[in-house]
N, C-alpha and C positions, 0 to 999 in steps of 0.2 A: 618523538612521534610514537604513538601507542600502536603496537602490532596487533592487527585483527586477523592477520593471515596465519592463523595457528590453530591448534586444538582448544576448543573452548567449552567449558561446562555449560549446562542449561542456564544456570544463574549468571554466568558471565555474558552469554549472548543477550540476556534480557537487559542487564546492566549497561552493557555496551551500546545496546540499541538506543536507550533513553540518553546515555551520556553523549553519544554522537550528535543526537538531535539538539540537546541542550547546547552543546559547544558550537553547533553550526545552525542555530535556530533560524535566522532570517532566510538564508538560502534554501534550506530543506523545507521550510514552511511554505515559501513562495513556490517552489517546485511543485509542491503538492496542491497549493491553493489555487493557483492562477487558472489552470484549466477546469477545475471542479466549480469554483465560485460562480461563474456565469449561470450554469445550469441550476445551481442552487437558488440563485436569485430569481430566475425564470420560473422555477417550481413555486417559490413563494408568492410571486406576483400572480401567477395563474390561479393559486388557491384563493387569493383575495378576491380575484374577479370570477370565481366560480367556473373556470375553464377546465373541466375535469379531464378532457382528453389531453390538453397541453400539460397538465400536472403529471399525468402518467408517462408522457414522452419525455419530459424534463427529468423525471426521476430515474427512468430507465438509462437515459443518456449519462446522467451524473454517475450512476453506478458503473457504467461501462468505462467512462473516462477515468474514474478514481482507480479502477484496475489496471488500465494502461499506464498510469503514473508509475507503476512499479519499474518500468523501463528507465526514465530519466533518474529516478531515485537510486537505481542500481549504479549509474554512471556517477552520481554524486558521491555516494558511499565509497565507491571504487577509487575516486580522486582523493577523498579523505584518507583512505588506506594507504595510498601512495604518498601522502604528505602534501597534497596539492589543495589549494582553496577551492571548494565547490562553487560553481556559478550556474545560474539559471540558463544562461545563453548556451554554455558549453554542454550542459546535461541534455538540452533538447537538440542542438546541433548534432551531437553524437548519434543520436537516434535516427535523425533523418539523413545522416550521411551514410548510414548503413542500409540494408535491405529492408525498408519499411513494409513491403509486401510480405516478407516472411513473418514478421511480427504479427500482422493481421490474421494471416492464414493460421498461425499456431494459436493465436488468441481465440478465434472463431472455433477452432477444433476443440480447445480446451473447455470453452463454455458449453459446447454441444455435448462432450463427453461427460462433464460433471452434471449438466442438467438431466441427461438421460439416466445417469445413476441415481439421482434423487427422485426422478419420476417413478422408477420402478421400485426402489427401496431406499431407505435412508443410509443403510450400511454402505452399499456400493458407492453412493455419492460421497460419503465421508471418506471412504477408502481412496477414491480418486483424488480427492482434495489433498490427502496426505502424500500420495504417490507424486502428484504433479505440482507440489508446492514450490519447486525450484525451476519451473519451466522457463519463466521470464529471464532468470539469470543465465540459464543455459542459452537461450536464444541470443541474448545480447553478447555474452562474452565467449560462447563457443560457436557462434554462427550457424547453430543447428535450427531446423525448423520442422513444423509439422509433427508427424509420429516419431521422427527421430529425437526431437527435443523432449517430447513427453517420455519416450523411453529413457533417455539420458537422465532425466529427472528422477524417474523411479529407480534407476540403477545406483545413482548417487546416494539416495536414502536408505539403501538396503542396510538393515541392522539398527537403524536409528529411527524408523518411521514414528513410532509412538513418542519417542523423546522430542523429536522436532515438532510433532503436532502439539505436544504439551508446551513446549516453548512459545509457539505461535498462540495458543490458546491463553497462556497466562499473560502474554504481552497484551492480547486484546482485553482481557480482564482488567489489567492494570490501567489501560487507557480508558475503559469504560468507567472505572471507579473515579479516575481523574475528572471525567466529563460529569458524573453525577454530584461529585463534591462542589465543582465549580458552578454547576446548575443550581444546586441548592443554596449556595452562598449568593447567588445572584437573584434568587427567588423573591426576596423582599423588595429589591430594587425594581424587578419586572412587575410586581403587583402594584407598586406605586405608579409606575409608568402607565400600567394598564388603566388604572382608575383616572389618571390625569390626562393622557394624550389619546387613548383609544376607547371612546365611548361605545364603539361597536365591538362587541366581545368577540366576534368571529375574526375580525382583523387582528385583535389582540392575541389570539390563539395562533394566528399565523406568524405574528411578530415573535411569539414565544418559540414557535417552532424553528424560525430562522436563527434565533439566538442560540438554541440548542445545536443547530447545524453548524454554526459558526465555531461554537466550542469544539464540536467534533472535528473540524477542520485543523484546529490547534492540536488536538490530541492524536490524530491519525497517523502522522509520519512514522513513529516508532513501529507501527504495524507493518510498514513498508520496509523498514530498515532491517528487521529481524530476519526475514528470509534470505536477505543478501549475506548476513553473518552466518547463517545456517550453511549456506552455499559454500562460503569460505571454509567453514569448519569441516564439512564433508570432503572437500578436495584436499584439505591440509592432512586430514587423517588418512586418506586412501591414495593420495597422488603426490604427496609433498609439495602442495601448492604454496608459492611464495611470492614476494613483491615483484620479482622479475617476470614471472609467468603471467601475473595479473595485468602488469604493463603491456606485455605482448598481447594478451587477449583484448584489452581495452583499445589497443591501437589497430587491431585488425579491421 
């Protein structure tokens, strides 16, 4: 069993994020995909039918749900780090067996804080993103909520803010490049399908957008795994975090 509960370089975190996903592809993909896919389908259907209001609602809910998936993904990565096989059922049961209310309170607070930061200036918004990047891991594993969770996330990252941001940024870039490569490789096939099965060009464009979204679903999980490994790295560096402590945190 590979040990992820130790100090890791930026490169190690990125490689381990991808490696964990590839090794446990089915479970981690479904943990992310299942709650997001219905809203992606609703968004595509609404576009096809010209329902602008429903398109906006579906898109917003899809974004909000994709952020909440950080919680079950943290459970799954923690199980993997403990040498257990991750499962969809356990990852979600663990969330709902804990204080669901504290998750949503912290989530809403985080969204408001970051939104306000970007409304006033880009720099404060970006700074808040860096400070509070580990909030969901803190909520789940340390049972903190609200301002306490945000404050704890900020404290954990002290001295490593820009490195951690760089790790998250590079992980996103790698996933984006994968999406672009796969999209271009499917471009010829999509063009053939467009001329054969979609005489309505608007419907074809919606189909293409759905295909791109589906590829995005496949590529997204490493972006959710990286913050978990950063959280482990911060606690290992500053608090001698180990497997026993993680097991205790997960069982609380």
